[in-house]
N, C-alpha and C positions, 0 to 999 in steps of 0.2 A: 582654444587650449585652456583647461582648468589650471589652478594654481598648483602645479605639481613640478618638481625638477626632474628632468629627462637625461637619461644617459644614452650614449651611442657607442657602438663599437668603432675601433680605429678604422675600419674598411669603409665607414659611411661619414667620413669627415667630407663636410660640404666647403665649397668656396665662399660662403657667405651664409651668415646669421643674422637675424634681427631679433633682439630680445626686448620685449616692451612690458612694462608693469609698473603700476604705481607704488608698489611697496619695494623699497631699496633693498630689502634683504632677501627677497625672491629673485630679485635680477641678478644680484650678486652671486647667490647661490648657483643659478643657471650660467652666469658667465664663468664661474669657477669650474663647472662641468665641462665647458666648451674649452677652457685653457687646458685643463688636464688631457683632454682628448686631443687636441691638436698639437701640445707641445711636449706630448709623452716622450721622455728621454732627451729632451732638448735643454739647452743652456737658455732660460727664461730671459736672463738680461740680454742676451744678443738676438733672441728671436721674437721678441715682443715689442710692440710700440703702442702706447697710449696717446691718443689726441682729444682734446676737449673740442666738441664740435663748434661752438659759437666762436673760438678763436682760430679755428683750422681752415686752411685752403687746399682745394681739390689736387693741386699739383704736388704738393709735398706727400699727400696720402698716397696718390698714384705712384710716385717715386718708391715709397715704402714697400707698396704692393709688388712692385716689380723687381725689387732688389732681391737677389738671390739670397736665401737664408745661409747663417754662418753658425756651424756647430747645431745644426738640427735639420729636418727635411722641410719644414715650412715656416714661414714667418706668420705672426698674428697680429694683425692690425686694428685696434680696437678705436671707434668713435663714439665718445660718451656726450650725453646730451645732445643727440645727433639730429634733433628735429629740425633745428635751422640749418645745419649743414645737409641735409637731406633736401630740404626745400629749395636752397640756393644751388645746389649742384645735382639735381635729380638726373637731368638729362645726361650729364657726364658720366653718372654712376651706371645708368641704363646701358650706355655704350661700353662701359668697362664690362659689366655683368654679361654681356653678349659674347665675350670672349676672355673671361677671366684667367689671372695667373693660376699656373698649376702648382706653384710654390707657395701660396700665400693665401691666408684666410682673412677676410674682412667681416668685423662685427659691429653692427650698429647697435648701440644701447639708447633706448627710447622710453620715455614715460609713457606714451600713447601708443597703440599699435598703428602700422602703416593702413592706410586706407586700401581695402581689398580690392578697390576697382581701380588703382593706380598700375601703371606698367610696371613701376618699379617692385611694388610689392607682388605682382604675379611673376616677375622674373625670380625673385628671391624663394617664393614658394615653389618654383619649377626647378631651379639648381640648388637652392640652399634651404634653410629652414627658418621658419617664423614661430618664436615662442611669444604667446600671448599670456602672461603670467597674471590675468585679473584675480584679484582676491576672491576666494571662493566664499560663498554666502550660504547660509541655512543649511539645508541637506547635503550640500557638497563638501561642507567642511570636514565632516569626519573622514569620507574618501581620500580627500586631498591631505589631511593630517597622516593618515595610514600610508599613503604613497611616500610621503616626504620622510616618514620614520623609516622605511625600508630603503629609499634610493640613497639618503644621507648619512643614516646612522647604522644601517642592517639591522634595525628592530623591527619586531612584529608589534603592530598596535590594533588590537582588536576593535571592532565597532563600537562596543559599549564604553570601552576606555577612551576612544576618540571623543564619544559623544560626552562622557564625563568631562573631558578638558574644555569643550565647547560650552558645556553648562557652568563650569567654574569660572573660566576665564573670559567667556564671552565670544564674539565673532570677529574681533580684531586679528587678522592673520599674523601681523607682525609680533604682536604679543602671544599668540599661539605658537608661532615658530621659536620664540625665545624661550617658552617653557618646555617644548618638545626637545629643544637642545640642552636644557637642564636635566630633563628627565633621562634622556640618552646616557649623561654622565653619571646620574644617581644610581641607575641600574648596573653599570658597569659592564661586565662581560654577559650578563643575563641577556638572552636573546629578545625576551618579551617584555613589555611595558605594561604593567597591570592596573587596574582600577585603584587597587590599593597604593600604588606607587603615586598615582596621581592625587589620591587624598592626602597622602604623607606631605608630599613636596608642594602641592599646588593648592590644597584644601584650606590653607589659613589666608581667607580673603573675605571680603565682604558678603559674597553670596553665602558662603558656608555659616558665617557669623548670624546672618539673618535667618537662616535656616533653624540654627541652635536658639535664637532668640524667639522664634514663633514655638519650638519645642517646649521651651521654659515657660512660655504663657499659658500653653496648653495643659502642661503639668502643674499649673498654678504656682510655679516657683519664681514669684516676682523678684528676688532678690538677684537669682542667676540672670534674668532678663535685663535687669538694671546693669548688672556686672558687664554683660556682654555689649551693650550699649555703650558704656564709658570706653570699653576697650576699641571698639570699632571707630569711635569719633576720635579717641586720643591717638591711634596709631595710622589713621588715614584721613588726611585732610578733607579729600575730595568725597568722604563718606556722607557729609552733611547734604551733598546734592544728590545722592543716589540711594540712602538708607529707606526713605519712604517707599520709593519705587520697588526695591527689593523686597520689602515687607509685603506689599501688595500683591507681588508676582508669587510670593510662595503661599499666601492666603488665597489667591485665586486658583492655584493648582490644588490645593487641598480641597477646595469647594467643588472644583470639577471632577477629583477623584472621587469625592463622597458620592457624587451623583453617579458615576460609573459603577462603585460598588454597589449601590442600591439596585442598578440595573443588571446585576448578577455577572459583571465580568471578572475575570481572575486578577489577581494581583499583578501578574506579568502583563497582561492586557492593559490594566489600568496605568501601570508604569510607562508603557510605551506610548499610550495616547497622551499623557501629560508630560512626556519627555523627561522622566526621571531615570538617570542612567547610574547614578552612584546613590549610596546608603538608601536601597530600596526599602530595606526591612524597616529602618526607621522612619522613613517616610510614611509606609503602610500602617505602621503603629499609630502615628499621628493621624491618619485618617481615621483609624477605628476609634481613638480616643477622644476624637472631636464631635461635636454635633452640627448639623447644617445651621442650626440657629446661632450657635457660638461663633461660626465662622461668618455667617451674615453679619452679627454685631461686630466681629472685628473689622470686617470691611467698612461697615458705617463709621466706627471710631476713627479708623485710618483715614478716611475721606476728611473727617473734621479736622483730624490734625494737619493734613496737607492743606486745607482751606485756611487754617489759622497761620501756618508758615507763609503762604502766598500772599494774604492780605496784610501781612506785617504784624499780625496780632500775636505772634509767638516766634521764638527761634527753633530751630530744628531740636536741639536737645531738649528743651522744655516740652514741645510738642510731642516728641514720641515718648518722653516720661509720663505724660499726662495720658497718652494712649496706653502704656503698660500698666499705670494705676488704675484707670476706668476698667479696663478688662479684668483687674484682680478683684475690683469692687463688684464686678458682675458675675464673677466666678467662672470665666470662660475656661 
């Protein structure tokens, strides 16, 4: 199952759930859905019990599962960090699930999914539900973000908007989840999160600054490029480790786009092929304003800057400043 949070109706409550995922926020979100589903209308303090797997024993857990609920129709028994618990008591769990309580729900919270060839996993899949919340990657991320926006915040996230988030934030699902939460609050009662919302709230980051720096260089605005470099390095300590890579990434995209334009592709086709999902108009203006030779030279100069940093001949600030000034001299 991909990294999306699932809802179920009250009629489909299962006697057991296994929620697995390396990303804590995703596990917590899915667990919250299960809690709301199982304990709807109940007193959570009276009907829910949490165990920490490494410190728990099976007898106490089974007692909780077999205890009738008070002030509710079901008891919810959660085992967190359940790997060791499952390994130690697998046979007993299998015996319990052969005839589970009809007034209790067992939830196993894990970092890794249960091996599919184990009898326990097969039992859970048969009578319950396994959620494998593995972080989405690459082309799956926009789909996962759109589903998360709809399921958790009742917001519509169009594909281009989700791709803009991916482009600006990266592929860390925990960071994307945080930004999606901020965006849902930012738009308030509005049902749709737009690309403009993403630019306004998420856009002030290293990738956008790198784009603006390339823009300034192509327009021969050396002062603006220097000011942007200073802003990036002063506001983000980690930028010195990423600024060269981001500049190179933007220049490579421009070079590829230039080739595609020369081949006769439309602007929309070019943007899709080089994965530009926001500021498309500005990007295509840069493509038209630059030349193949100027972009080739920029790549060469940036490679020299990178080599100077890696060999200890220069620090990041001086190397990038030299890169900017060298392009100004060459009238790139």
